[in-house]
Backbone atoms as SQL, in Angstrom:
CREATE TABLE atoms (id INTEGER PRIMARY KEY, chain TEXT, resi INTEGER, resn TEXT, atom TEXT, x REAL, y REAL, z REAL);
INSERT INTO atoms VALUES
  (1, 'A', 1, 'MET', 'N', -5.174, -63.644, -21.526),
  (2, 'A', 1, 'MET', 'CA', -4.611, -62.415, -21.056),
  (3, 'A', 1, 'MET', 'C', -5.023, -62.221, -19.598),
  (4, 'A', 2, 'LYS', 'N', -4.067, -61.847, -18.761),
  (5, 'A', 2, 'LYS', 'CA', -4.348, -61.604, -17.348),
  (6, 'A', 2, 'LYS', 'C', -4.322, -60.111, -17.067),
  (7, 'A', 3, 'ILE', 'N', -5.198, -59.678, -16.192),
  (8, 'A', 3, 'ILE', 'CA', -5.200, -58.288, -15.751),
  (9, 'A', 3, 'ILE', 'C', -4.281, -58.218, -14.542),
  (10, 'A', 4, 'LEU', 'N', -3.180, -57.500, -14.683),
  (11, 'A', 4, 'LEU', 'CA', -2.213, -57.390, -13.597),
  (12, 'A', 4, 'LEU', 'C', -2.599, -56.295, -12.623),
  (13, 'A', 5, 'GLU', 'N', -3.032, -55.157, -13.149),
  (14, 'A', 5, 'GLU', 'CA', -3.431, -54.043, -12.293),
  (15, 'A', 5, 'GLU', 'C', -4.548, -53.294, -13.015),
  (16, 'A', 6, 'GLY', 'N', -5.762, -53.439, -12.554),
  (17, 'A', 6, 'GLY', 'CA', -6.908, -52.815, -13.194),
  (18, 'A', 6, 'GLY', 'C', -6.861, -51.308, -13.146),
  (19, 'A', 7, 'ASN', 'N', -7.146, -50.667, -14.267),
  (20, 'A', 7, 'ASN', 'CA', -7.211, -49.206, -14.364),
  (21, 'A', 7, 'ASN', 'C', -5.909, -48.514, -13.972),
  (22, 'A', 8, 'ALA', 'N', -4.767, -49.124, -14.271),
  (23, 'A', 8, 'ALA', 'CA', -3.481, -48.503, -13.952),
  (24, 'A', 8, 'ALA', 'C', -3.286, -47.240, -14.783),
  (25, 'A', 9, 'SER', 'N', -3.557, -47.327, -16.076),
  (26, 'A', 9, 'SER', 'CA', -3.495, -46.169, -16.966),
  (27, 'A', 9, 'SER', 'C', -4.014, -46.589, -18.330),
  (28, 'A', 10, 'ALA', 'N', -4.263, -45.612, -19.160),
  (29, 'A', 10, 'ALA', 'CA', -4.742, -45.898, -20.514),
  (30, 'A', 10, 'ALA', 'C', -3.565, -46.327, -21.386),
  (31, 'A', 11, 'LEU', 'N', -3.830, -47.208, -22.325),
  (32, 'A', 11, 'LEU', 'CA', -2.811, -47.640, -23.276),
  (33, 'A', 11, 'LEU', 'C', -3.022, -46.928, -24.604),
  (34, 'A', 12, 'THR', 'N', -1.934, -46.614, -25.269),
  (35, 'A', 12, 'THR', 'CA', -2.038, -46.057, -26.610),
  (36, 'A', 12, 'THR', 'C', -2.219, -47.194, -27.608),
  (37, 'A', 13, 'ASN', 'N', -2.692, -46.865, -28.789),
  (38, 'A', 13, 'ASN', 'CA', -2.809, -47.873, -29.844),
  (39, 'A', 13, 'ASN', 'C', -1.446, -48.477, -30.160),
  (40, 'A', 14, 'PHE', 'N', -0.401, -47.651, -30.105),
  (41, 'A', 14, 'PHE', 'CA', 0.951, -48.143, -30.350),
  (42, 'A', 14, 'PHE', 'C', 1.336, -49.221, -29.341),
  (43, 'A', 15, 'GLU', 'N', 1.019, -48.990, -28.066),
  (44, 'A', 15, 'GLU', 'CA', 1.372, -49.957, -27.025),
  (45, 'A', 15, 'GLU', 'C', 0.612, -51.274, -27.197),
  (46, 'A', 16, 'VAL', 'N', -0.658, -51.189, -27.578),
  (47, 'A', 16, 'VAL', 'CA', -1.437, -52.407, -27.811),
  (48, 'A', 16, 'VAL', 'C', -0.865, -53.166, -28.998),
  (49, 'A', 17, 'LEU', 'N', -0.554, -52.453, -30.078),
  (50, 'A', 17, 'LEU', 'CA', 0.025, -53.096, -31.262),
  (51, 'A', 17, 'LEU', 'C', 1.380, -53.719, -30.937),
  (52, 'A', 18, 'ASP', 'N', 2.191, -53.025, -30.180),
  (53, 'A', 18, 'ASP', 'CA', 3.491, -53.545, -29.767),
  (54, 'A', 18, 'ASP', 'C', 3.335, -54.821, -28.936),
  (55, 'A', 19, 'PHE', 'N', 2.363, -54.832, -28.035),
  (56, 'A', 19, 'PHE', 'CA', 2.082, -56.010, -27.218),
  (57, 'A', 19, 'PHE', 'C', 1.661, -57.198, -28.084),
  (58, 'A', 20, 'LEU', 'N', 0.767, -56.950, -29.030),
  (59, 'A', 20, 'LEU', 'CA', 0.300, -58.035, -29.894),
  (60, 'A', 20, 'LEU', 'C', 1.426, -58.574, -30.772),
  (61, 'A', 21, 'ARG', 'N', 2.293, -57.690, -31.249),
  (62, 'A', 21, 'ARG', 'CA', 3.448, -58.150, -32.039),
  (63, 'A', 21, 'ARG', 'C', 4.383, -58.998, -31.181),
  (64, 'A', 22, 'ALA', 'N', 4.547, -58.618, -29.923),
  (65, 'A', 22, 'ALA', 'CA', 5.403, -59.384, -29.012),
  (66, 'A', 22, 'ALA', 'C', 4.832, -60.782, -28.769),
  (67, 'A', 23, 'LYS', 'N', 3.508, -60.904, -28.826),
  (68, 'A', 23, 'LYS', 'CA', 2.869, -62.214, -28.661),
  (69, 'A', 23, 'LYS', 'C', 2.954, -63.061, -29.926),
  (70, 'A', 24, 'GLY', 'N', 3.364, -62.449, -31.041),
  (71, 'A', 24, 'GLY', 'CA', 3.514, -63.201, -32.283),
  (72, 'A', 24, 'GLY', 'C', 2.527, -62.855, -33.371),
  (73, 'A', 25, 'ALA', 'N', 1.694, -61.847, -33.160),
  (74, 'A', 25, 'ALA', 'CA', 0.727, -61.458, -34.180),
  (75, 'A', 25, 'ALA', 'C', 1.449, -60.865, -35.383),
  (76, 'A', 26, 'SER', 'N', 0.976, -61.212, -36.568),
  (77, 'A', 26, 'SER', 'CA', 1.531, -60.675, -37.806),
  (78, 'A', 26, 'SER', 'C', 0.544, -60.921, -38.930),
  (79, 'A', 27, 'LYS', 'N', 0.879, -60.422, -40.101),
  (80, 'A', 27, 'LYS', 'CA', 0.041, -60.650, -41.280),
  (81, 'A', 27, 'LYS', 'C', 0.392, -61.983, -41.941),
  (82, 'A', 28, 'ASP', 'N', 1.302, -62.725, -41.341),
  (83, 'A', 28, 'ASP', 'CA', 1.737, -64.014, -41.868),
  (84, 'A', 28, 'ASP', 'C', 0.546, -64.977, -41.983),
  (85, 'A', 29, 'PRO', 'N', 0.438, -65.711, -43.091),
  (86, 'A', 29, 'PRO', 'CA', -0.685, -66.640, -43.252),
  (87, 'A', 29, 'PRO', 'C', -0.669, -67.823, -42.273),
  (88, 'A', 30, 'THR', 'N', 0.428, -68.041, -41.574),
  (89, 'A', 30, 'THR', 'CA', 0.509, -69.147, -40.615),
  (90, 'A', 30, 'THR', 'C', 0.103, -68.689, -39.218),
  (91, 'A', 31, 'ARG', 'N', -0.920, -67.911, -39.112),
  (92, 'A', 31, 'ARG', 'CA', -1.373, -67.336, -37.843),
  (93, 'A', 31, 'ARG', 'C', -1.705, -68.380, -36.790),
  (94, 'A', 32, 'VAL', 'N', -2.058, -69.557, -37.200),
  (95, 'A', 32, 'VAL', 'CA', -2.479, -70.576, -36.231),
  (96, 'A', 32, 'VAL', 'C', -1.351, -70.995, -35.303),
  (97, 'A', 33, 'ILE', 'N', -0.118, -70.720, -35.686),
  (98, 'A', 33, 'ILE', 'CA', 1.035, -71.113, -34.865),
  (99, 'A', 33, 'ILE', 'C', 1.202, -70.168, -33.668),
  (100, 'A', 34, 'ALA', 'N', 0.905, -68.894, -33.835),
  (101, 'A', 34, 'ALA', 'CA', 1.093, -67.902, -32.773),
  (102, 'A', 34, 'ALA', 'C', 0.068, -68.089, -31.662),
  (103, 'A', 35, 'LYS', 'N', 0.471, -67.698, -30.458),
  (104, 'A', 35, 'LYS', 'CA', -0.419, -67.797, -29.295),
  (105, 'A', 35, 'LYS', 'C', -1.217, -66.506, -29.152),
  (106, 'A', 36, 'VAL', 'N', -2.014, -66.221, -30.172),
  (107, 'A', 36, 'VAL', 'CA', -2.820, -65.014, -30.201),
  (108, 'A', 36, 'VAL', 'C', -4.264, -65.425, -30.467),
  (109, 'A', 37, 'ALA', 'N', -5.181, -64.918, -29.649),
  (110, 'A', 37, 'ALA', 'CA', -6.598, -65.253, -29.802),
  (111, 'A', 37, 'ALA', 'C', -7.163, -64.597, -31.060),
  (112, 'A', 38, 'GLN', 'N', -8.235, -65.174, -31.569),
  (113, 'A', 38, 'GLN', 'CA', -8.869, -64.634, -32.772),
  (114, 'A', 38, 'GLN', 'C', -9.311, -63.182, -32.562),
  (115, 'A', 39, 'SER', 'N', -9.838, -62.886, -31.392),
  (116, 'A', 39, 'SER', 'CA', -10.260, -61.506, -31.115),
  (117, 'A', 39, 'SER', 'C', -9.065, -60.557, -31.091),
  (118, 'A', 40, 'GLU', 'N', -7.912, -61.042, -30.625),
  (119, 'A', 40, 'GLU', 'CA', -6.709, -60.213, -30.622),
  (120, 'A', 40, 'GLU', 'C', -6.225, -59.962, -32.042),
  (121, 'A', 41, 'TYR', 'N', -6.407, -60.950, -32.923),
  (122, 'A', 41, 'TYR', 'CA', -6.048, -60.744, -34.326),
  (123, 'A', 41, 'TYR', 'C', -6.927, -59.696, -34.977),
  (124, 'A', 42, 'LYS', 'N', -8.188, -59.619, -34.577),
  (125, 'A', 42, 'LYS', 'CA', -9.071, -58.586, -35.123),
  (126, 'A', 42, 'LYS', 'C', -8.563, -57.208, -34.721),
  (127, 'A', 43, 'VAL', 'N', -8.129, -57.072, -33.482),
  (128, 'A', 43, 'VAL', 'CA', -7.567, -55.808, -33.011),
  (129, 'A', 43, 'VAL', 'C', -6.274, -55.522, -33.765),
  (130, 'A', 44, 'TYR', 'N', -5.425, -56.535, -33.922),
  (131, 'A', 44, 'TYR', 'CA', -4.166, -56.371, -34.647),
  (132, 'A', 44, 'TYR', 'C', -4.421, -55.919, -36.085),
  (133, 'A', 45, 'ASP', 'N', -5.343, -56.594, -36.768),
  (134, 'A', 45, 'ASP', 'CA', -5.644, -56.246, -38.162),
  (135, 'A', 45, 'ASP', 'C', -6.114, -54.805, -38.292),
  (136, 'A', 46, 'TYR', 'N', -6.867, -54.336, -37.311),
  (137, 'A', 46, 'TYR', 'CA', -7.320, -52.942, -37.332),
  (138, 'A', 46, 'TYR', 'C', -6.148, -51.991, -37.099),
  (139, 'A', 47, 'LEU', 'N', -5.370, -52.241, -36.040),
  (140, 'A', 47, 'LEU', 'CA', -4.311, -51.312, -35.651),
  (141, 'A', 47, 'LEU', 'C', -3.176, -51.240, -36.660),
  (142, 'A', 48, 'VAL', 'N', -2.911, -52.330, -37.365),
  (143, 'A', 48, 'VAL', 'CA', -1.803, -52.327, -38.314),
  (144, 'A', 48, 'VAL', 'C', -2.080, -51.400, -39.504),
  (145, 'A', 49, 'ASP', 'N', -3.345, -51.046, -39.706),
  (146, 'A', 49, 'ASP', 'CA', -3.716, -50.124, -40.775),
  (147, 'A', 49, 'ASP', 'C', -3.929, -48.701, -40.280),
  (148, 'A', 50, 'THR', 'N', -3.482, -48.408, -39.067),
  (149, 'A', 50, 'THR', 'CA', -3.609, -47.066, -38.503),
  (150, 'A', 50, 'THR', 'C', -2.222, -46.456, -38.312),
  (151, 'A', 51, 'ALA', 'N', -2.200, -45.224, -37.833),
  (152, 'A', 51, 'ALA', 'CA', -0.933, -44.526, -37.584),
  (153, 'A', 51, 'ALA', 'C', -0.078, -45.238, -36.546),
  (154, 'A', 52, 'ALA', 'N', -0.692, -46.064, -35.715),
  (155, 'A', 52, 'ALA', 'CA', 0.066, -46.781, -34.677),
  (156, 'A', 52, 'ALA', 'C', 1.151, -47.657, -35.278),
  (157, 'A', 53, 'SER', 'N', 0.952, -48.116, -36.496),
  (158, 'A', 53, 'SER', 'CA', 1.927, -49.025, -37.104),
  (159, 'A', 53, 'SER', 'C', 3.210, -48.318, -37.554),
  (160, 'A', 54, 'ILE', 'N', 3.168, -47.001, -37.690),
  (161, 'A', 54, 'ILE', 'CA', 4.372, -46.285, -38.124),
  (162, 'A', 54, 'ILE', 'C', 4.975, -45.432, -37.012),
  (163, 'A', 55, 'GLN', 'N', 4.322, -45.395, -35.857),
  (164, 'A', 55, 'GLN', 'CA', 4.863, -44.631, -34.737),
  (165, 'A', 55, 'GLN', 'C', 5.987, -45.420, -34.073),
  (166, 'A', 56, 'THR', 'N', 6.797, -44.704, -33.321),
  (167, 'A', 56, 'THR', 'CA', 7.893, -45.328, -32.582),
  (168, 'A', 56, 'THR', 'C', 7.728, -45.028, -31.093),
  (169, 'A', 57, 'ARG', 'N', 8.414, -45.783, -30.284),
  (170, 'A', 57, 'ARG', 'CA', 8.394, -45.548, -28.838),
  (171, 'A', 57, 'ARG', 'C', 8.873, -44.127, -28.539),
  (172, 'A', 58, 'GLU', 'N', 9.877, -43.669, -29.285),
  (173, 'A', 58, 'GLU', 'CA', 10.421, -42.331, -29.075),
  (174, 'A', 58, 'GLU', 'C', 9.388, -41.250, -29.385),
  (175, 'A', 59, 'SER', 'N', 8.620, -41.411, -30.475),
  (176, 'A', 59, 'SER', 'CA', 7.611, -40.401, -30.815),
  (177, 'A', 59, 'SER', 'C', 6.500, -40.361, -29.774),
  (178, 'A', 60, 'ILE', 'N', 6.129, -41.508, -29.231),
  (179, 'A', 60, 'ILE', 'CA', 5.116, -41.552, -28.174),
  (180, 'A', 60, 'ILE', 'C', 5.638, -40.851, -26.922),
  (181, 'A', 61, 'ASN', 'N', 6.872, -41.161, -26.524),
  (182, 'A', 61, 'ASN', 'CA', 7.457, -40.522, -25.332),
  (183, 'A', 61, 'ASN', 'C', 7.604, -39.016, -25.516),
  (184, 'A', 62, 'GLU', 'N', 7.992, -38.595, -26.724),
  (185, 'A', 62, 'GLU', 'CA', 8.113, -37.165, -27.004),
  (186, 'A', 62, 'GLU', 'C', 6.749, -36.477, -26.866),
  (187, 'A', 63, 'PHE', 'N', 5.726, -37.104, -27.420),
  (188, 'A', 63, 'PHE', 'CA', 4.384, -36.549, -27.311),
  (189, 'A', 63, 'PHE', 'C', 3.947, -36.438, -25.857),
  (190, 'A', 64, 'LEU', 'N', 4.181, -37.476, -25.069),
  (191, 'A', 64, 'LEU', 'CA', 3.784, -37.456, -23.663),
  (192, 'A', 64, 'LEU', 'C', 4.526, -36.383, -22.889),
  (193, 'A', 65, 'ASP', 'N', 5.812, -36.202, -23.185),
  (194, 'A', 65, 'ASP', 'CA', 6.596, -35.158, -22.519),
  (195, 'A', 65, 'ASP', 'C', 6.050, -33.770, -22.842),
  (196, 'A', 66, 'VAL', 'N', 5.796, -33.534, -24.125),
  (197, 'A', 66, 'VAL', 'CA', 5.309, -32.220, -24.553),
  (198, 'A', 66, 'VAL', 'C', 3.897, -31.971, -24.051),
  (199, 'A', 67, 'SER', 'N', 3.048, -32.985, -24.131),
  (200, 'A', 67, 'SER', 'CA', 1.645, -32.784, -23.754),
  (201, 'A', 67, 'SER', 'C', 1.468, -32.581, -22.255),
  (202, 'A', 68, 'SER', 'N', 2.404, -33.051, -21.452),
  (203, 'A', 68, 'SER', 'CA', 2.276, -32.868, -20.009),
  (204, 'A', 68, 'SER', 'C', 2.475, -31.412, -19.599),
  (205, 'A', 69, 'THR', 'N', 3.057, -30.601, -20.473),
  (206, 'A', 69, 'THR', 'CA', 3.304, -29.193, -20.155),
  (207, 'A', 69, 'THR', 'C', 2.223, -28.267, -20.704),
  (208, 'A', 70, 'VAL', 'N', 1.257, -28.797, -21.444),
  (209, 'A', 70, 'VAL', 'CA', 0.231, -27.976, -22.075),
  (210, 'A', 70, 'VAL', 'C', -1.032, -27.958, -21.213),
  (211, 'A', 71, 'PRO', 'N', -1.595, -26.794, -20.979),
  (212, 'A', 71, 'PRO', 'CA', -2.848, -26.720, -20.215),
  (213, 'A', 71, 'PRO', 'C', -3.971, -27.486, -20.928),
  (214, 'A', 72, 'ALA', 'N', -4.893, -28.008, -20.161),
  (215, 'A', 72, 'ALA', 'CA', -5.970, -28.846, -20.698),
  (216, 'A', 72, 'ALA', 'C', -6.792, -28.132, -21.760),
  (217, 'A', 73, 'GLU', 'N', -6.967, -26.824, -21.668),
  (218, 'A', 73, 'GLU', 'CA', -7.790, -26.105, -22.645),
  (219, 'A', 73, 'GLU', 'C', -7.130, -26.030, -24.027),
  (220, 'A', 74, 'GLU', 'N', -5.855, -26.375, -24.126),
  (221, 'A', 74, 'GLU', 'CA', -5.160, -26.351, -25.409),
  (222, 'A', 74, 'GLU', 'C', -5.011, -27.744, -26.024),
  (223, 'A', 75, 'GLU', 'N', -5.709, -28.740, -25.500),
  (224, 'A', 75, 'GLU', 'CA', -5.570, -30.105, -25.989),
  (225, 'A', 75, 'GLU', 'C', -6.010, -30.272, -27.430),
  (226, 'A', 76, 'HIS', 'N', -6.873, -29.421, -27.944),
  (227, 'A', 76, 'HIS', 'CA', -7.360, -29.554, -29.310),
  (228, 'A', 76, 'HIS', 'C', -6.249, -29.429, -30.349),
  (229, 'A', 77, 'ILE', 'N', -5.123, -28.841, -29.993),
  (230, 'A', 77, 'ILE', 'CA', -4.035, -28.681, -30.967),
  (231, 'A', 77, 'ILE', 'C', -3.290, -29.986, -31.229),
  (232, 'A', 78, 'TRP', 'N', -3.473, -31.003, -30.387),
  (233, 'A', 78, 'TRP', 'CA', -2.693, -32.229, -30.536),
  (234, 'A', 78, 'TRP', 'C', -3.114, -33.064, -31.734),
  (235, 'A', 79, 'GLY', 'N', -4.310, -32.869, -32.239),
  (236, 'A', 79, 'GLY', 'CA', -4.707, -33.545, -33.463),
  (237, 'A', 79, 'GLY', 'C', -3.790, -33.153, -34.608),
  (238, 'A', 80, 'ALA', 'N', -3.426, -31.901, -34.668),
  (239, 'A', 80, 'ALA', 'CA', -2.505, -31.398, -35.706),
  (240, 'A', 80, 'ALA', 'C', -1.098, -31.959, -35.509),
  (241, 'A', 81, 'PHE', 'N', -0.702, -32.165, -34.259),
  (242, 'A', 81, 'PHE', 'CA', 0.620, -32.712, -33.982),
  (243, 'A', 81, 'PHE', 'C', 0.776, -34.102, -34.590),
  (244, 'A', 82, 'PHE', 'N', -0.233, -34.953, -34.405),
  (245, 'A', 82, 'PHE', 'CA', -0.132, -36.304, -34.929),
  (246, 'A', 82, 'PHE', 'C', -0.169, -36.328, -36.441),
  (247, 'A', 83, 'LYS', 'N', -0.917, -35.438, -37.065),
  (248, 'A', 83, 'LYS', 'CA', -0.935, -35.369, -38.531),
  (249, 'A', 83, 'LYS', 'C', 0.432, -34.951, -39.055),
  (250, 'A', 84, 'ALA', 'N', 1.100, -34.056, -38.357),
  (251, 'A', 84, 'ALA', 'CA', 2.406, -33.575, -38.795),
  (252, 'A', 84, 'ALA', 'C', 3.501, -34.623, -38.639),
  (253, 'A', 85, 'THR', 'N', 3.332, -35.594, -37.740),
  (254, 'A', 85, 'THR', 'CA', 4.374, -36.597, -37.513),
  (255, 'A', 85, 'THR', 'C', 4.250, -37.799, -38.431),
  (256, 'A', 86, 'ARG', 'N', 3.250, -37.839, -39.262),
  (257, 'A', 86, 'ARG', 'CA', 3.082, -38.992, -40.162),
  (258, 'A', 86, 'ARG', 'C', 4.043, -38.958, -41.293);
């Protein structure tokens, strides 16, 4: 993996999972064929069992749009938002 631009922005779990899937990561028993490092498979195995595996690009974009309009002191309400979207 190459670092293209250090500290450009934070990645969501969904984006990391999407990236690993694009590289060929899966639960398939023939993992040795994919160009995915063992450490990346550990991350994949973790993320596939989280909410990131059922989220969509649209739900992430919707969240980012809505959250950009909320003052920082109201950030605690976003935990409830993610529970409601499951």
